[in-house]
C-alpha positions, 0 to 999 in steps of 0.5 A, spaced: 518 270 910 518 278 910 517 282 905 521 285 900 522 293 897 524 294 891 530 297 889 527 304 888 522 304 894 529 302 898 532 309 895 526 313 895 527 317 901 523 321 905 521 327 902 523 332 906 518 338 910 519 345 908 516 352 911 515 357 907 514 363 912 512 369 907 508 375 908 508 376 901 503 372 897 506 374 891 512 371 894 509 365 897 505 362 893 513 361 887 517 359 893 512 353 896 511 350 887 519 351 886 519 347 891 515 342 890 518 341 883 524 340 887 521 334 890 520 337 897 513 337 902 511 344 903 507 348 909 507 356 909 505 360 913 503 368 912 505 371 920 509 369 925 505 366 930 501 362 923 509 360 923 509 359 930 503 354 929 506 351 924 512 349 926 508 346 933 503 342 929 507 340 923 515 340 925 519 341 918 526 340 915 528 347 915 523 354 915 525 360 908 523 365 914 522 373 912 525 377 917 519 381 917 511 379 917 505 384 919 506 382 926 513 380 929 519 379 925 523 373 923 528 374 928 524 374 934 521 368 930 527 365 929 530 365 938 523 364 940 525 357 936 532 356 938 530 356 945 526 351 944 530 343 945 525 341 940 527 345 935 534 348 936 536 342 930 532 345 924 535 349 919 532 356 919 534 361 911 532 368 913 529 372 907 530 379 907 530 385 902 536 389 906 543 386 905 546 390 910 551 386 914 548 388 921 542 384 917 547 377 916 549 379 924 544 379 927 540 373 923 547 370 926 545 373 931 539 369 934 541 363 930 539 362 922 543 357 918 544 362 912 540 368 910 539 371 903 537 376 900 532 378 896 531 377 890 535 371 888 536 366 884 532 360 886 539 356 884 541 359 889 535 358 894 535 350 892 543 349 893 542 353 899 537 348 902 540 341 899 547 343 902 543 344 909 539 338 910 545 334 907 549 336 914 546 332 920 
């Protein structure tokens, strides 16, 4: 006879992996703690090149992507990922210091699922992530 899982084992979903791409460590680290406290696994990248490598090595369910990075723009990274079939379903949320309409339009144009302006309420970020990850 096969082993039967307990109800807790059956109900516990696997943790979703989130890649945090933020050039500023003073923001990257607290974001990681917040996400871990809310049950997510977290991988970090501080540059665009690092982000693309991390996506390849550990495909995330969702990417929090700063629009301005030391080596390239978040828009360029998003466009690159969306051009590859294996990453088209990965959720991408832009984090931006610019709150202009053009920034949001550009983010949507290159394939972002959401844009959040910094500074932001942590509850807003978590709500956005939960809503996006609930969409199949």
